[in-house]
N, C-alpha and C positions, 0 to 999 in steps of 0.2 A: 698738523704738527705732530711729530713723534715724541712721546714721552717715555723715559726709561722706567721700567717696572722695578720694584724693590730688589728682587734677587739679581737682576741684570746690573743695577747700580752697584751692588755690593761686589759683584764680579769685577767691575772696572776698578774699584778701589783696591781689590786684591791684586789685579794685574799691575797696577801702578806700584804697589808695595814690592811685588816680586821683581819688577824691573829695577826699582831703586836698589834693592839688595844685591842683585846680580851685577848691576853697573858699578857698585862699590868694589866688587872683586875685580872687575875689568880695569877700573881706575887704578887699583893697587898694582896690578900687573903692568900696566902701561907706565906708571910712574917709577917703579923700582924693579921691574921685571921679576916680580914675586909670583912664582907658580903656585905656591900654597895659598896665597891670597886669591888668585883666580879660581882655583879649585873650590875653596871654601865659599867664596861669593856665589859661584854658580850652583853649588850643591845646596846651600842655604836658601837661595832664591827659588830653586826648584821645590824644595820642601815647603817653603812658605806658600807657593802657588798651589801645591797639592792640599795643604792644610786649609787654605781659604776656600778651595772648591769643595772639599769635604764638609766644611762648616755650612756652606750654603745649601748643598744637597740634603744633608741630614736635617738642617733647620726647616727646609721646605717639607720634608717628610713628616717631621714632628708636627708642624703647623697643620698639615692636612689630616693626619691621623689622630692627633691629640693623645698619643700613647708615648709615655716616656721611654720605654724600652723598645728597641735599641736606639731609635733615631734621636730622641731628646738627649740621652746620655752621650752619644757620639758628637752631637752638635756642641754640647757643653765642653767636652774634653778637647775638641778641636780648636776652641778659642785659645 
């Protein structure tokens, strides 16, 4: 049986959140043909995905090195 490791599990939560944010923009476009809603939803979804990825990567670096600068700082700021 395959078990998810902690960073991989966090990635899936981030992917779900990113999809939810982006689909909100798509739903606004479909419902009222709002191009700004589509653009904002996709942009914010993309930024949420990048932020989640950065948090996981820097958190892993901090965990492995135990040095606060720069990995711990970036992981904290990315939250």
